[in-house]
LOLUMKOL-947156 format. One record per residue (C-alpha): x, z, y. Coordinates in nm, 2 decimals, padded with zeros to 4 digits. Example, Ala and Ser with C-alpha at 12.3 -4.5 7.8 and 13.67 -1.06 7.14 Angstrom:
// LOLUMKOL-947156
xx = 01.23	zz = 00.78	yy = -00.45 .
xx = 01.37	zz = 00.71	yy = -00.11 .
//
This chain:
// LOLUMKOL-947156
xx = 00.35	zz = 03.61	yy = -01.99 .
xx = 00.00	zz = 03.48	yy = -01.93 .
xx = -00.13	zz = 03.19	yy = -01.72 .
xx = -00.45	zz = 03.14	yy = -01.52 .
xx = -00.57	zz = 02.86	yy = -01.30 .
xx = -00.79	zz = 02.97	yy = -01.01 .
xx = -00.97	zz = 02.82	yy = -00.71 .
xx = -00.93	zz = 02.94	yy = -00.36 .
xx = -01.06	zz = 02.87	yy = -00.01 .
xx = -00.80	zz = 02.92	yy = 00.26 .
xx = -00.79	zz = 02.87	yy = 00.64 .
xx = -00.63	zz = 02.55	yy = 00.75 .
xx = -00.34	zz = 02.74	yy = 00.91 .
xx = -00.27	zz = 02.97	yy = 00.62 .
xx = 00.09	zz = 03.09	yy = 00.54 .
xx = 00.23	zz = 03.18	yy = 00.20 .
xx = 00.16	zz = 03.55	yy = 00.24 .
xx = -00.21	zz = 03.47	yy = 00.29 .
xx = -00.20	zz = 03.27	yy = -00.03 .
xx = -00.02	zz = 03.55	yy = -00.22 .
xx = -00.27	zz = 03.81	yy = -00.10 .
xx = -00.57	zz = 03.59	yy = -00.20 .
xx = -00.42	zz = 03.54	yy = -00.55 .
xx = -00.35	zz = 03.92	yy = -00.59 .
xx = -00.71	zz = 04.00	yy = -00.48 .
xx = -00.88	zz = 03.75	yy = -00.70 .
xx = -00.68	zz = 03.83	yy = -01.02 .
xx = -00.62	zz = 04.20	yy = -00.95 .
xx = -00.24	zz = 04.16	yy = -01.02 .
xx = 00.07	zz = 04.24	yy = -00.81 .
xx = 00.37	zz = 04.06	yy = -00.98 .
xx = 00.33	zz = 03.69	yy = -01.03 .
xx = 00.45	zz = 03.34	yy = -00.95 .
xx = 00.23	zz = 03.05	yy = -00.85 .
xx = 00.22	zz = 02.67	yy = -00.82 .
xx = -00.02	zz = 02.47	yy = -00.61 .
xx = -00.19	zz = 02.22	yy = -00.84 .
xx = -00.45	zz = 02.07	yy = -00.60 .
xx = -00.52	zz = 02.08	yy = -00.23 .
xx = -00.79	zz = 01.91	yy = -00.03 .
xx = -00.95	zz = 01.96	yy = 00.31 .
xx = -01.32	zz = 02.05	yy = 00.31 .
xx = -01.46	zz = 01.94	yy = 00.65 .
xx = -01.82	zz = 01.91	yy = 00.56 .
xx = -01.91	zz = 02.19	yy = 00.81 .
xx = -01.73	zz = 02.17	yy = 01.14 .
xx = -01.78	zz = 02.55	yy = 01.18 .
xx = -01.60	zz = 02.62	yy = 00.85 .
xx = -01.32	zz = 02.37	yy = 00.79 .
xx = -01.08	zz = 02.50	yy = 00.52 .
xx = -00.85	zz = 02.41	yy = 00.24 .
xx = -00.98	zz = 02.39	yy = -00.12 .
xx = -00.69	zz = 02.50	yy = -00.35 .
xx = -00.63	zz = 02.50	yy = -00.72 .
xx = -00.34	zz = 02.73	yy = -00.80 .
xx = -00.17	zz = 02.80	yy = -01.13 .
xx = -00.05	zz = 03.16	yy = -01.17 .
xx = 00.20	zz = 03.31	yy = -01.41 .
xx = 00.23	zz = 03.68	yy = -01.46 .
xx = 00.31	zz = 03.95	yy = -01.72 .
xx = -00.01	zz = 04.11	yy = -01.61 .
xx = -00.21	zz = 03.82	yy = -01.75 .
xx = -00.28	zz = 03.73	yy = -02.11 .
xx = -00.34	zz = 03.39	yy = -02.27 .
xx = -00.35	zz = 03.05	yy = -02.11 .
xx = -00.10	zz = 02.76	yy = -02.11 .
xx = 00.11	zz = 02.68	yy = -01.79 .
xx = 00.03	zz = 02.35	yy = -01.63 .
xx = 00.28	zz = 02.08	yy = -01.71 .
xx = 00.28	zz = 01.73	yy = -01.56 .
xx = 00.26	zz = 01.46	yy = -01.83 .
xx = 00.57	zz = 01.26	yy = -01.89 .
xx = 00.62	zz = 00.89	yy = -01.94 .
xx = 00.81	zz = 00.83	yy = -02.26 .
xx = 01.05	zz = 00.54	yy = -02.23 .
xx = 01.21	zz = 00.44	yy = -02.56 .
xx = 01.58	zz = 00.38	yy = -02.50 .
xx = 01.83	zz = 00.18	yy = -02.71 .
xx = 02.13	zz = -00.04	yy = -02.65 .
xx = 01.99	zz = -00.38	yy = -02.58 .
xx = 02.15	zz = -00.72	yy = -02.50 .
xx = 01.84	zz = -00.87	yy = -02.33 .
xx = 01.89	zz = -00.96	yy = -01.96 .
xx = 01.59	zz = -00.87	yy = -01.74 .
xx = 01.55	zz = -01.03	yy = -01.40 .
xx = 01.30	zz = -00.86	yy = -01.16 .
xx = 01.21	zz = -01.04	yy = -00.84 .
xx = 01.09	zz = -00.83	yy = -00.55 .
xx = 01.18	zz = -00.47	yy = -00.46 .
xx = 00.83	zz = -00.34	yy = -00.37 .
xx = 00.67	zz = -00.07	yy = -00.58 .
xx = 00.58	zz = -00.30	yy = -00.87 .
xx = 00.92	zz = -00.47	yy = -00.88 .
xx = 01.12	zz = -00.16	yy = -00.83 .
xx = 00.94	zz = 00.05	yy = -01.09 .
xx = 00.94	zz = -00.23	yy = -01.34 .
xx = 01.32	zz = -00.26	yy = -01.30 .
xx = 01.38	zz = 00.11	yy = -01.32 .
xx = 01.18	zz = 00.15	yy = -01.64 .
xx = 01.35	zz = -00.15	yy = -01.80 .
xx = 01.69	zz = -00.01	yy = -01.70 .
xx = 01.61	zz = 00.33	yy = -01.85 .
xx = 01.51	zz = 00.15	yy = -02.17 .
xx = 01.85	zz = -00.01	yy = -02.20 .
xx = 01.80	zz = -00.36	yy = -02.06 .
xx = 02.06	zz = -00.52	yy = -01.85 .
xx = 01.85	zz = -00.54	yy = -01.53 .
xx = 01.90	zz = -00.73	yy = -01.21 .
xx = 01.66	zz = -00.68	yy = -00.93 .
xx = 01.67	zz = -00.94	yy = -00.66 .
xx = 01.51	zz = -00.92	yy = -00.31 .
xx = 01.46	zz = -01.20	yy = -00.06 .
xx = 01.52	zz = -00.97	yy = 00.23 .
xx = 01.80	zz = -00.73	yy = 00.32 .
xx = 01.86	zz = -00.36	yy = 00.26 .
xx = 01.63	zz = -00.12	yy = 00.45 .
xx = 01.88	zz = -00.05	yy = 00.73 .
xx = 01.92	zz = -00.42	yy = 00.82 .
xx = 01.55	zz = -00.47	yy = 00.78 .
xx = 01.48	zz = -00.18	yy = 01.02 .
xx = 01.71	zz = -00.33	yy = 01.29 .
xx = 01.53	zz = -00.67	yy = 01.26 .
xx = 01.19	zz = -00.52	yy = 01.29 .
xx = 01.30	zz = -00.32	yy = 01.60 .
xx = 01.43	zz = -00.64	yy = 01.75 .
xx = 01.10	zz = -00.82	yy = 01.67 .
xx = 00.89	zz = -00.54	yy = 01.84 .
xx = 01.11	zz = -00.52	yy = 02.14 .
xx = 01.20	zz = -00.88	yy = 02.21 .
xx = 00.95	zz = -01.08	yy = 02.00 .
xx = 01.23	zz = -01.24	yy = 01.80 .
xx = 01.09	zz = -01.30	yy = 01.45 .
xx = 01.32	zz = -01.27	yy = 01.14 .
xx = 01.19	zz = -01.47	yy = 00.84 .
xx = 01.42	zz = -01.27	yy = 00.61 .
xx = 01.34	zz = -00.92	yy = 00.73 .
xx = 01.00	zz = -00.83	yy = 00.86 .
xx = 00.70	zz = -00.61	yy = 00.78 .
xx = 00.64	zz = -00.81	yy = 00.46 .
xx = 00.99	zz = -00.88	yy = 00.32 .
xx = 01.29	zz = -00.66	yy = 00.27 .
xx = 01.39	zz = -00.36	yy = 00.06 .
xx = 01.09	zz = -00.16	yy = -00.06 .
xx = 00.84	zz = -00.44	yy = 00.02 .
xx = 00.55	zz = -00.41	yy = 00.26 .
xx = 00.49	zz = -00.05	yy = 00.17 .
xx = 00.81	zz = 00.07	yy = 00.33 .
xx = 00.67	zz = 00.01	yy = 00.67 .
xx = 00.32	zz = 00.15	yy = 00.62 .
xx = 00.15	zz = 00.49	yy = 00.62 .
xx = 00.28	zz = 00.53	yy = 00.26 .
xx = -00.05	zz = 00.64	yy = 00.10 .
xx = -00.02	zz = 00.75	yy = -00.26 .
xx = -00.38	zz = 00.76	yy = -00.36 .
xx = -00.52	zz = 00.60	yy = -00.68 .
xx = -00.88	zz = 00.55	yy = -00.78 .
xx = -00.83	zz = 00.54	yy = -01.16 .
xx = -00.78	zz = 00.85	yy = -01.38 .
xx = -00.62	zz = 00.65	yy = -01.66 .
xx = -00.27	zz = 00.62	yy = -01.52 .
xx = -00.17	zz = 00.99	yy = -01.52 .
xx = 00.17	zz = 00.94	yy = -01.68 .
xx = 00.27	zz = 00.64	yy = -01.48 .
xx = 00.15	zz = 00.79	yy = -01.15 .
xx = 00.35	zz = 01.11	yy = -01.23 .
xx = 00.66	zz = 00.90	yy = -01.30 .
xx = 00.63	zz = 00.74	yy = -00.96 .
xx = 00.57	zz = 01.07	yy = -00.78 .
xx = 00.86	zz = 01.24	yy = -00.96 .
xx = 01.08	zz = 00.95	yy = -00.87 .
xx = 00.99	zz = 00.97	yy = -00.51 .
xx = 01.05	zz = 01.35	yy = -00.50 .
xx = 01.40	zz = 01.30	yy = -00.65 .
xx = 01.46	zz = 01.05	yy = -00.38 .
xx = 01.37	zz = 01.29	yy = -00.10 .
xx = 00.98	zz = 01.30	yy = -00.08 .
xx = 00.81	zz = 01.63	yy = -00.02 .
xx = 00.69	zz = 01.82	yy = -00.33 .
xx = 00.33	zz = 01.82	yy = -00.18 .
xx = 00.27	zz = 01.46	yy = -00.29 .
xx = 00.21	zz = 01.60	yy = -00.64 .
xx = -00.09	zz = 01.81	yy = -00.54 .
xx = -00.24	zz = 01.69	yy = -00.22 .
xx = -00.58	zz = 01.50	yy = -00.26 .
xx = -00.47	zz = 01.24	yy = -00.01 .
xx = -00.08	zz = 01.24	yy = -00.01 .
xx = 00.12	zz = 01.01	yy = 00.21 .
xx = 00.49	zz = 00.96	yy = 00.28 .
xx = 00.50	zz = 00.80	yy = 00.63 .
xx = 00.73	zz = 00.51	yy = 00.71 .
xx = 01.01	zz = 00.74	yy = 00.83 .
xx = 01.03	zz = 00.91	yy = 00.49 .
xx = 00.99	zz = 00.59	yy = 00.30 .
xx = 01.29	zz = 00.43	yy = 00.47 .
xx = 01.51	zz = 00.71	yy = 00.33 .
xx = 01.33	zz = 00.73	yy = 00.00 .
xx = 01.38	zz = 00.36	yy = -00.09 .
xx = 01.76	zz = 00.42	yy = -00.05 .
xx = 01.74	zz = 00.72	yy = -00.29 .
xx = 01.55	zz = 00.51	yy = -00.54 .
xx = 01.81	zz = 00.23	yy = -00.52 .
xx = 02.09	zz = 00.48	yy = -00.58 .
xx = 01.92	zz = 00.62	yy = -00.89 .
xx = 01.86	zz = 00.26	yy = -01.03 .
xx = 02.23	zz = 00.17	yy = -00.97 .
xx = 02.35	zz = 00.50	yy = -01.11 .
xx = 02.18	zz = 00.40	yy = -01.44 .
xx = 02.37	zz = 00.07	yy = -01.44 .
xx = 02.10	zz = -00.15	yy = -01.27 .
xx = 02.21	zz = -00.41	yy = -01.03 .
xx = 02.04	zz = -00.50	yy = -00.70 .
xx = 02.10	zz = -00.81	yy = -00.50 .
xx = 01.96	zz = -00.86	yy = -00.15 .
xx = 01.90	zz = -01.18	yy = 00.05 .
xx = 01.83	zz = -01.37	yy = -00.26 .
xx = 01.52	zz = -01.59	yy = -00.25 .
xx = 01.36	zz = -01.71	yy = -00.57 .
xx = 01.30	zz = -02.09	yy = -00.52 .
xx = 01.23	zz = -02.22	yy = -00.87 .
xx = 01.23	zz = -02.15	yy = -01.24 .
xx = 01.40	zz = -02.34	yy = -01.52 .
xx = 01.15	zz = -02.35	yy = -01.81 .
xx = 01.20	zz = -02.48	yy = -02.16 .
xx = 00.90	zz = -02.48	yy = -02.40 .
xx = 00.71	zz = -02.22	yy = -02.19 .
xx = 01.02	zz = -01.99	yy = -02.19 .
xx = 01.20	zz = -01.92	yy = -01.86 .
xx = 01.57	zz = -01.95	yy = -01.92 .
xx = 01.69	zz = -01.91	yy = -01.56 .
xx = 01.57	zz = -01.85	yy = -01.21 .
xx = 01.68	zz = -02.08	yy = -00.93 .
xx = 01.76	zz = -01.88	yy = -00.61 .
xx = 01.91	zz = -01.92	yy = -00.27 .
xx = 02.24	zz = -01.79	yy = -00.41 .
xx = 02.25	zz = -01.98	yy = -00.73 .
xx = 02.10	zz = -01.99	yy = -01.08 .
xx = 02.04	zz = -01.66	yy = -01.26 .
xx = 02.00	zz = -01.67	yy = -01.64 .
xx = 01.75	zz = -01.43	yy = -01.79 .
xx = 01.58	zz = -01.34	yy = -02.12 .
xx = 01.27	zz = -01.19	yy = -01.95 .
xx = 01.15	zz = -01.24	yy = -01.59 .
xx = 00.92	zz = -01.02	yy = -01.39 .
xx = 00.81	zz = -01.16	yy = -01.06 .
xx = 00.66	zz = -00.90	yy = -00.81 .
xx = 00.65	zz = -01.10	yy = -00.49 .
xx = 00.38	zz = -00.91	yy = -00.30 .
xx = 00.07	zz = -01.07	yy = -00.16 .
xx = 00.24	zz = -01.24	yy = 00.14 .
xx = 00.49	zz = -01.47	yy = -00.04 .
xx = 00.28	zz = -01.79	yy = -00.04 .
xx = 00.57	zz = -02.02	yy = -00.11 .
xx = 00.64	zz = -01.82	yy = -00.43 .
xx = 00.27	zz = -01.87	yy = -00.53 .
xx = 00.30	zz = -02.25	yy = -00.47 .
xx = 00.63	zz = -02.26	yy = -00.67 .
xx = 00.46	zz = -02.08	yy = -00.96 .
xx = 00.16	zz = -02.31	yy = -00.95 .
xx = 00.39	zz = -02.61	yy = -00.95 .
xx = 00.54	zz = -02.47	yy = -01.27 .
xx = 00.20	zz = -02.44	yy = -01.43 .
xx = 00.15	zz = -02.07	yy = -01.39 .
xx = -00.23	zz = -02.04	yy = -01.40 .
xx = -00.42	zz = -01.86	yy = -01.12 .
xx = -00.78	zz = -01.81	yy = -01.03 .
xx = -00.93	zz = -01.72	yy = -00.70 .
xx = -01.08	zz = -01.38	yy = -00.65 .
xx = -01.27	zz = -01.17	yy = -00.40 .
xx = -01.07	zz = -01.02	yy = -00.12 .
xx = -01.14	zz = -00.90	yy = 00.24 .
xx = -01.08	zz = -01.03	yy = 00.59 .
xx = -01.12	zz = -00.87	yy = 00.93 .
xx = -00.94	zz = -00.70	yy = 01.21 .
xx = -00.79	zz = -00.36	yy = 01.31 .
xx = -00.98	zz = -00.10	yy = 01.50 .
xx = -00.80	zz = 00.15	yy = 01.72 .
xx = -00.91	zz = 00.47	yy = 01.90 .
xx = -00.74	zz = 00.77	yy = 02.06 .
xx = -00.66	zz = 01.01	yy = 01.78 .
xx = -00.82	zz = 01.30	yy = 01.97 .
xx = -01.15	zz = 01.11	yy = 01.97 .
xx = -01.14	zz = 01.08	yy = 01.59 .
xx = -01.04	zz = 01.45	yy = 01.56 .
xx = -01.33	zz = 01.56	yy = 01.78 .
xx = -01.58	zz = 01.34	yy = 01.59 .
xx = -01.46	zz = 01.47	yy = 01.25 .
xx = -01.37	zz = 01.83	yy = 01.33 .
xx = -01.56	zz = 01.91	yy = 01.65 .
xx = -01.24	zz = 01.98	yy = 01.82 .
xx = -00.94	zz = 01.79	yy = 01.96 .
xx = -00.69	zz = 01.95	yy = 01.72 .
xx = -00.70	zz = 02.17	yy = 01.40 .
xx = -00.41	zz = 02.40	yy = 01.33 .
xx = -00.24	zz = 02.33	yy = 01.00 .
xx = -00.38	zz = 01.97	yy = 00.97 .
xx = -00.20	zz = 01.67	yy = 01.10 .
xx = -00.48	zz = 01.44	yy = 01.21 .
xx = -00.83	zz = 01.35	yy = 01.11 .
xx = -00.91	zz = 01.06	yy = 00.89 .
xx = -01.22	zz = 00.85	yy = 00.82 .
xx = -01.35	zz = 00.61	yy = 00.55 .
xx = -01.66	zz = 00.41	yy = 00.65 .
xx = -01.87	zz = 00.16	yy = 00.47 .
xx = -02.17	zz = -00.05	yy = 00.57 .
xx = -02.40	zz = -00.30	yy = 00.40 .
xx = -02.69	zz = -00.50	yy = 00.53 .
xx = -02.95	zz = -00.69	yy = 00.34 .
xx = -02.81	zz = -01.02	yy = 00.46 .
xx = -02.46	zz = -00.94	yy = 00.55 .
xx = -02.13	zz = -00.91	yy = 00.37 .
xx = -02.01	zz = -00.56	yy = 00.27 .
xx = -01.79	zz = -00.41	yy = 00.55 .
xx = -01.56	zz = -00.12	yy = 00.52 .
xx = -01.26	zz = 00.05	yy = 00.68 .
xx = -00.93	zz = 00.03	yy = 00.49 .
xx = -00.58	zz = 00.17	yy = 00.51 .
xx = -00.67	zz = 00.42	yy = 00.79 .
xx = -00.35	zz = 00.54	yy = 00.97 .
xx = -00.41	zz = 00.87	yy = 01.16 .
xx = -00.17	zz = 00.92	yy = 01.44 .
xx = -00.02	zz = 00.58	yy = 01.37 .
xx = 00.03	zz = 00.24	yy = 01.53 .
xx = -00.08	zz = -00.12	yy = 01.48 .
xx = 00.21	zz = -00.35	yy = 01.39 .
xx = 00.28	zz = -00.72	yy = 01.38 .
xx = 00.28	zz = -00.78	yy = 01.01 .
xx = 00.33	zz = -01.15	yy = 00.97 .
xx = 00.55	zz = -01.28	yy = 00.70 .
xx = 00.60	zz = -01.62	yy = 00.87 .
xx = 00.69	zz = -01.73	yy = 01.22 .
xx = 00.38	zz = -01.94	yy = 01.31 .
xx = 00.13	zz = -01.68	yy = 01.20 .
xx = -00.02	zz = -01.38	yy = 01.37 .
xx = -00.16	zz = -01.09	yy = 01.17 .
xx = -00.17	zz = -00.71	yy = 01.21 .
xx = -00.14	zz = -00.41	yy = 00.99 .
xx = -00.11	zz = -00.03	yy = 01.04 .
xx = 00.16	zz = 00.23	yy = 00.98 .
xx = 00.23	zz = 00.59	yy = 01.06 .
xx = 00.51	zz = 00.84	yy = 01.03 .
xx = 00.50	zz = 01.15	yy = 00.82 .
xx = 00.38	zz = 01.38	yy = 01.10 .
xx = 00.10	zz = 01.15	yy = 01.20 .
xx = 00.15	zz = 01.27	yy = 01.55 .
xx = 00.10	zz = 00.95	yy = 01.75 .
xx = -00.16	zz = 00.92	yy = 02.02 .
xx = -00.37	zz = 00.66	yy = 01.84 .
xx = -00.56	zz = 00.62	yy = 01.51 .
xx = -00.62	zz = 00.28	yy = 01.36 .
xx = -00.78	zz = 00.12	yy = 01.05 .
xx = -00.86	zz = -00.21	yy = 00.90 .
xx = -01.22	zz = -00.31	yy = 00.95 .
xx = -01.29	zz = -00.59	yy = 00.70 .
xx = -01.56	zz = -00.78	yy = 00.53 .
xx = -01.55	zz = -00.84	yy = 00.15 .
xx = -01.57	zz = -01.21	yy = 00.08 .
xx = -01.60	zz = -01.46	yy = -00.20 .
xx = -01.44	zz = -01.79	yy = -00.08 .
xx = -01.67	zz = -02.01	yy = -00.29 .
xx = -01.98	zz = -01.85	yy = -00.13 .
xx = -01.83	zz = -01.84	yy = 00.22 .
xx = -01.72	zz = -02.21	yy = 00.21 .
xx = -02.01	zz = -02.33	yy = 00.00 .
xx = -01.79	zz = -02.50	yy = -00.26 .
xx = -01.56	zz = -02.43	yy = -00.55 .
xx = -01.22	zz = -02.33	yy = -00.41 .
xx = -00.91	zz = -02.36	yy = -00.61 .
xx = -00.60	zz = -02.14	yy = -00.57 .
xx = -00.41	zz = -02.38	yy = -00.35 .
xx = -00.71	zz = -02.43	yy = -00.12 .
xx = -00.75	zz = -02.05	yy = -00.09 .
xx = -00.38	zz = -02.02	yy = 00.02 .
xx = -00.43	zz = -02.31	yy = 00.27 .
xx = -00.75	zz = -02.16	yy = 00.41 .
xx = -00.59	zz = -01.82	yy = 00.46 .
xx = -00.27	zz = -01.97	yy = 00.61 .
xx = -00.47	zz = -02.18	yy = 00.85 .
xx = -00.66	zz = -01.88	yy = 00.97 .
xx = -00.34	zz = -01.68	yy = 01.03 .
xx = -00.20	zz = -01.98	yy = 01.22 .
xx = -00.50	zz = -02.01	yy = 01.44 .
xx = -00.45	zz = -01.65	yy = 01.57 .
xx = -00.09	zz = -01.75	yy = 01.65 .
xx = -00.21	zz = -02.06	yy = 01.83 .
xx = -00.47	zz = -01.87	yy = 02.03 .
xx = -00.23	zz = -01.61	yy = 02.18 .
xx = 00.07	zz = -01.86	yy = 02.18 .
xx = 00.28	zz = -01.61	yy = 01.99 .
xx = 00.24	zz = -01.25	yy = 01.87 .
xx = 00.01	zz = -01.09	yy = 02.12 .
xx = -00.29	zz = -00.95	yy = 01.94 .
xx = -00.62	zz = -01.10	yy = 02.04 .
xx = -00.86	zz = -00.81	yy = 02.12 .
xx = -01.20	zz = -00.70	yy = 02.24 .
xx = -01.37	zz = -00.37	yy = 02.28 .
xx = -01.57	zz = -00.27	yy = 01.98 .
xx = -01.88	zz = -00.26	yy = 02.20 .
xx = -01.79	zz = -00.60	yy = 02.34 .
xx = -01.75	zz = -00.74	yy = 01.99 .
xx = -02.09	zz = -00.62	yy = 01.90 .
xx = -02.24	zz = -00.77	yy = 02.22 .
xx = -02.02	zz = -01.08	yy = 02.22 .
xx = -01.87	zz = -00.98	yy = 02.56 .
xx = -01.50	zz = -01.06	yy = 02.61 .
xx = -01.28	zz = -00.79	yy = 02.78 .
xx = -01.18	zz = -00.84	yy = 03.14 .
xx = -00.87	zz = -00.62	yy = 03.13 .
xx = -00.59	zz = -00.50	yy = 02.91 .
xx = -00.62	zz = -00.15	yy = 02.77 .
xx = -00.38	zz = 00.10	yy = 02.62 .
xx = -00.27	zz = 00.04	yy = 02.26 .
xx = 00.00	zz = 00.13	yy = 02.01 .
xx = 00.06	zz = -00.24	yy = 01.93 .
xx = 00.41	zz = -00.32	yy = 02.05 .
xx = 00.38	zz = -00.69	yy = 02.14 .
xx = 00.09	zz = -00.67	yy = 02.38 .
xx = -00.28	zz = -00.77	yy = 02.37 .
xx = -00.46	zz = -01.09	yy = 02.46 .
xx = -00.82	zz = -01.06	yy = 02.58 .
xx = -01.03	zz = -01.28	yy = 02.35 .
xx = -01.37	zz = -01.36	yy = 02.21 .
xx = -01.25	zz = -01.22	yy = 01.89 .
xx = -01.58	zz = -01.29	yy = 01.71 .
xx = -01.52	zz = -01.66	yy = 01.76 .
xx = -01.18	zz = -01.65	yy = 01.60 .
xx = -01.32	zz = -01.53	yy = 01.27 .
xx = -01.55	zz = -01.73	yy = 01.04 .
xx = -01.91	zz = -01.69	yy = 01.16 .
xx = -02.04	zz = -01.50	yy = 00.86 .
xx = -01.74	zz = -01.25	yy = 00.87 .
xx = -01.79	zz = -01.19	yy = 01.25 .
xx = -02.17	zz = -01.13	yy = 01.21 .
xx = -02.11	zz = -00.89	yy = 00.92 .
xx = -01.84	zz = -00.70	yy = 01.10 .
xx = -02.06	zz = -00.66	yy = 01.41 .
xx = -02.33	zz = -00.52	yy = 01.19 .
xx = -02.09	zz = -00.28	yy = 01.03 .
xx = -01.94	zz = -00.17	yy = 01.36 .
xx = -02.29	zz = -00.08	yy = 01.48 .
xx = -02.35	zz = 00.13	yy = 01.17 .
xx = -02.00	zz = 00.30	yy = 01.20 .
xx = -02.09	zz = 00.40	yy = 01.56 .
xx = -02.39	zz = 00.59	yy = 01.42 .
xx = -02.17	zz = 00.77	yy = 01.17 .
xx = -01.87	zz = 00.85	yy = 01.39 .
xx = -01.95	zz = 00.95	yy = 01.75 .
xx = -01.77	zz = 00.74	yy = 02.01 .
xx = -01.66	zz = 00.48	yy = 01.76 .
xx = -01.78	zz = 00.19	yy = 01.98 .
xx = -01.55	zz = 00.31	yy = 02.27 .
xx = -01.24	zz = 00.19	yy = 02.07 .
xx = -01.09	zz = -00.16	yy = 02.05 .
xx = -01.08	zz = -00.42	yy = 01.78 .
xx = -00.77	zz = -00.64	yy = 01.75 .
xx = -00.58	zz = -00.90	yy = 01.56 .
xx = -00.64	zz = -01.05	yy = 01.22 .
xx = -00.62	zz = -00.82	yy = 00.91 .
xx = -00.58	zz = -01.07	yy = 00.62 .
xx = -00.36	zz = -00.88	yy = 00.38 .
xx = -00.59	zz = -00.63	yy = 00.22 .
xx = -00.52	zz = -00.80	yy = -00.11 .
xx = -00.42	zz = -01.14	yy = -00.26 .
xx = -00.68	zz = -01.42	yy = -00.25 .
xx = -00.57	zz = -01.54	yy = -00.59 .
xx = -00.50	zz = -01.38	yy = -00.93 .
xx = -00.26	zz = -01.47	yy = -01.21 .
xx = -00.42	zz = -01.51	yy = -01.56 .
xx = -00.23	zz = -01.27	yy = -01.80 .
xx = -00.25	zz = -01.24	yy = -02.17 .
xx = -00.32	zz = -00.91	yy = -02.35 .
xx = 00.06	zz = -00.83	yy = -02.33 .
xx = 00.06	zz = -00.89	yy = -01.95 .
xx = 00.25	zz = -01.22	yy = -01.97 .
xx = 00.15	zz = -01.51	yy = -01.75 .
xx = -00.09	zz = -01.70	yy = -01.97 .
xx = 00.09	zz = -01.96	yy = -02.18 .
xx = 00.44	zz = -01.82	yy = -02.12 .
xx = 00.66	zz = -01.63	yy = -02.37 .
xx = 00.87	zz = -01.43	yy = -02.12 .
xx = 00.73	zz = -01.46	yy = -01.77 .
xx = 00.54	zz = -01.17	yy = -01.61 .
xx = 00.37	zz = -01.14	yy = -01.27 .
xx = 00.31	zz = -00.79	yy = -01.14 .
xx = 00.19	zz = -00.59	yy = -00.85 .
xx = -00.02	zz = -00.71	yy = -00.55 .
xx = 00.13	zz = -01.06	yy = -00.59 .
xx = -00.03	zz = -01.08	yy = -00.93 .
xx = -00.38	zz = -01.01	yy = -00.79 .
xx = -00.41	zz = -00.72	yy = -01.03 .
xx = -00.33	zz = -00.42	yy = -00.80 .
xx = -00.33	zz = -00.30	yy = -00.45 .
xx = -00.14	zz = -00.02	yy = -00.27 .
xx = 00.18	zz = 00.17	yy = -00.36 .
xx = 00.06	zz = 00.36	yy = -00.66 .
xx = -00.15	zz = 00.09	yy = -00.81 .
xx = 00.13	zz = -00.16	yy = -00.77 .
xx = 00.39	zz = 00.08	yy = -00.91 .
xx = 00.17	zz = 00.15	yy = -01.21 .
xx = 00.13	zz = -00.22	yy = -01.27 .
xx = 00.50	zz = -00.27	yy = -01.27 .
xx = 00.55	zz = 00.02	yy = -01.51 .
xx = 00.29	zz = -00.10	yy = -01.75 .
xx = 00.44	zz = -00.45	yy = -01.74 .
xx = 00.79	zz = -00.30	yy = -01.82 .
xx = 00.65	zz = -00.09	yy = -02.10 .
xx = 00.48	zz = -00.40	yy = -02.25 .
xx = 00.82	zz = -00.58	yy = -02.24 .
xx = 00.99	zz = -00.29	yy = -02.40 .
xx = 00.73	zz = -00.29	yy = -02.69 .
xx = 00.79	zz = -00.66	yy = -02.74 .
xx = 01.16	zz = -00.65	yy = -02.72 .
xx = 01.20	zz = -00.77	yy = -03.08 .
xx = 01.10	zz = -01.12	yy = -02.97 .
xx = 01.35	zz = -01.13	yy = -02.68 .
xx = 01.67	zz = -01.06	yy = -02.87 .
//
């Protein structure tokens, strides 16, 4: 049996028979099986929008070639006595725990929030009644912040093929659609993620791993730069190796680590707001029509840079999604975006942020604790302005022209809007740069200035970064690791999951010093 990989262009609403016919015509064969290996939308010409496909074909009518096989992550397994404690159940924490358990460690995964069902109920109560739950919200709870997001699975680096495939395969076993292996821009949607994290948990527990919810890490017991136990809200937990994957929102965890002499440095990050438009407007701007058969919703990625302004870009675009109240703490007001798998909501939203260096922005050397204070104060100021969780907003055109809105408009945001001079709530240099960027975006995407800009988007990434040695340990410690977005070394579901896996693999390779 022979194998051939071919490229095809197919209409957006193709069915399997059309794909079969295209393969048969191109290869001149009749009896074959096929597997999609890559699929991306080509919308460069609005008159000819189509799928670009890479398809692997097996047939007795072909000769030569090797069938495509996804690379596997090799996890060396042996019976081990070392106790591994992993803190945080987001992608970095979960995949670190899963790999350690597969390698034979006695692994306990603790999570400050509740299981996803309880967490979902708390979020629903927050959105309907404005009652904030510090244990279960958009930042904390099973699956981390990514569980209630668009669930994007993109990755910029090509050097993590095995780790990325391990993550995708795990998701598929837990109920994700097979398409995430080959789509150019795969996503899961929060409705799928809420089911998938349960499937992941069941796999971990079936391997002998333990998961403990509503357990907040409050301190570490350290002897000679070796963590011997974690202090938690439910008691002390002894451990031979500790992986902390707190996410970028757990500021009290950062402060505890700094108190225990974990070394951090400040790093560049981004601050801004969310922009929101009717999804049909984005579809029309991108496709030349209000809907496109076979495609869920149009996306965009925009960048702008002026000679004397900060770089501005859109981030975490959620087609057919909603803007959500994403604060991790009661007296703060921030927003984020999420969407369901079908992306069939009436609105599109995206972060619109300016990249910043705090030293340059504030005109002085900023240490990690000052960075956390600065960010926390900004988030609190938005809460004070709206006296709660309404999102301060302006029209995009009004933001550019510094003209506050006179009336409330339609939005997907569940807790209401507060008309505001939004440009005054942000640091001056950030506001000026975003206004310049919005002007450029309107030239690139027709009708962009007719949308609204709302809330504070402050969680694109962590403002601080842990110093790690070549073996990924926190610098100066023998058995303490910080992984994922909370480490400052990753961002997004795939990147964070990969960081957790690489951290676990480093621990496995050093196991001889732990037992």
